[in-house]
N, C-alpha and C positions, 0 to 999 in steps of 0.2 A: 682567154687566151686565145689570139690572134695568130693567122700563120701566113707566111707570104712563100711564094712557090717560084723558082726557078729552073730551067731543066735546059740543058745546051749538051747537045753530042751524047745523050745517055747519061748524064751526069746531074742529077737532082737535087737541089737545096731546098730545105724547109726550114725558113727562118720563123724560130717562135719567140712570140713577144707576149708577155704578161705573168700571170701567175698560172703555174702548171701544176694543179691538184687535183683531189678526184672527183670535184663538182664539173670538170671539164676535160677531163682525160679521157674518158670511152670517145666522146666527140672527136677529139685529137686522134685518137687512135684510127678510127674509122675513115677521117679525112686523109692520114697518111697512109693507109692503105689504097685509098681510092686513087692518090697521086702515085704513087708507085705503081698500081695497076694500070694507070694509064700512060705512064712513060717507060714502063719497063729498064728502068736504070740498071747500069754496071755499077755506078757509085752512087750512093744516097749519103748526103751530109745535112746533119741535123744541127743547125746553127741556134745555139743558147743565147747568143748575145742580148737578146733583149729580153730572157726569162728574170724575173724579180723575185721569184720564190717557187720553189718545186718542193713536193713530199715524195713519198713512194711512187706515186702514179708516174712519174717520170722515168722511174726504173721500168716499168710495165711497157711504156711507149717504146723506150731504148732496145728491150728484148724482143717486141713485136718485129720492131722494123729489122733488128738484126737477123730474126727467123726468117721474113721474108726476103731478105736480099739474099740471104744463104739458099733458099730456094731458086733465086734468080741467079744465082752463080757470080752475085756481085759482091760487094764490100760496104759498109758503114763506117763512118766516122764522125765525132762529135767535135763541133768547132765552137770556140769563142765562149768555154763554159765558164760561169761568174763562180766565185768561192763558194757560195752557198749550195748550190745545185752539185759543184764538184765534189764537195765532202760528202753529199748523199750517195755519188756514183761510188766515189773511194770506200767507205765504209761498208758497202752493199757488196763491193767486190765488181762491179760493173767495170770500173777503170781497167782491171787485169785482163777484160775479155775483148773490150770496145777501145780502137783509138780515138784519144782525146787529142786535139790541137789547139 
């Protein structure tokens, strides 16, 4: 799993690329937390356009990011979510509590 980072005016975007599974999820969660701490954003976008596969580890990533953004008084949205990860988010109920664009 690769991650690209852009930050402008307290808007942080994390561009995810590859397979998001249990093998790399913990490292990805830790990296996301470091990026959030460095930027202290008001808005976090997780861009899933490069995600080719995702298991339930993606839910853990989103929920941890959501929790951290709530602590900062900011918001989280998921962008460009492919069909397979979208099904995981819909089946788990994440799609009802996190904005998907």
